[in-house]
Structure formats: C-alpha cells, structure tokens
C-alpha positions in Angstrom: -14.9 4.0 26.5 -12.2 2.7 28.8 -8.6 3.9 28.5 -7.4 0.6 27.1 -9.7 0.8 24.0 -7.8 1.1 20.7 -9.6 3.0 18.0 -9.0 1.6 14.5 -10.1 2.8 11.1 -10.8 0.6 8.1 -8.9 1.6 5.0 -8.0 0.1 1.6 -4.3 -0.1 0.6 -3.9 2.4 -2.3 -1.7 -0.1 -4.1 -3.3 -3.5 -3.8 -6.8 -2.5 -2.5 -6.7 -4.9 0.4 -8.7 -3.7 3.4 -6.9 -3.2 6.6 -7.5 -1.6 10.0 -5.2 1.2 11.1 -4.9 2.3 14.7 -5.8 6.0 15.3 -2.3 6.5 16.8 -0.8 5.9 13.3 -3.0 8.4 11.4 -0.8 10.9 9.5 2.2 8.6 9.6 3.6 6.5 6.8 2.6 2.9 7.2 3.1 -0.3 5.1 0.5 -2.7 3.8 1.1 -6.1 5.4 0.0 -7.8 2.1 2.0 -6.0 -0.6 4.4 -3.9 1.5 3.5 -0.7 -0.2 3.9 2.5 1.9 1.3 5.2 2.2 0.2 7.9 4.7 -2.5 6.5 7.0 -5.8 8.3 6.8 -9.1 7.7 8.5 -11.1 7.4 5.2 -10.8 6.2 1.7 -11.2 8.9 -0.9 -11.3 8.8 -4.7 -8.5 11.3 -5.1 -5.4 10.0 -6.7 -6.9 6.9 -8.4 -4.7 7.5 -11.5 -1.6 7.9 -9.4 -2.5 4.8 -7.4 -2.9 2.8 -10.7 0.4 4.1 -12.0 2.2 3.1 -8.7 0.6 -0.3 -8.9 1.8 -0.8 -12.5 5.3 0.4 -11.6 5.3 -2.1 -8.7 4.2 -4.9 -10.9 6.9 -4.1 -13.5 9.5 -4.0 -10.7 8.4 -7.3 -9.2 8.3 -9.0 -12.7 11.8 -7.7 -13.6 13.2 -9.0 -10.4 11.6 -12.5 -10.9 12.7 -13.0 -14.5 15.7 -15.3 -14.9 18.9 -13.5 -15.8 19.6 -16.0 -18.6 16.8 -14.5 -20.6 18.8 -11.4 -21.0 16.1 -9.2 -19.7 17.3 -6.0 -18.1 15.5 -4.5 -15.1 14.6 -0.9 -15.7 
C-alpha cells in the first residue's frame, strides 16, 4: 500500500440508515451524516447494539423536523 492510500470503512448512519464510507483517520471521532446531518461516533463496524436508542433518536428527530415545518398559524407548539 502506498503512503497516499486512504483507508475507509463502510458504515450505516445510526439515524437514517444510509450507508457511508468513513476514513480511518476519523474513527473514534464524532462525525455527521451527509444525508440527515445526525452526529455519531465513527466506528469501523455496524453492530446491533443500541437499536432501540437509535430508533428513539430517529423518532425525536422526526418530531423535531415536523414541528419546525408546521405553519405557526395552526397554533402548533414545538416541544
């Protein structure tokens, strides 16, 4: 391998599930998904741990995005 080779790991975003490639230099650091902008710690592998937490974060993100997009005239308060 030459010194200019960049090693990348394939990983799913824990929030939206979109696959992405993460450079090895970013492992262990907080990164953001380019698709949904969710932040998570970059790891080399996908694991099943935290699936409930991931689903809960996704629902909270959906609720937040919906509350921001609703017209204020409807009288809907963001929580």
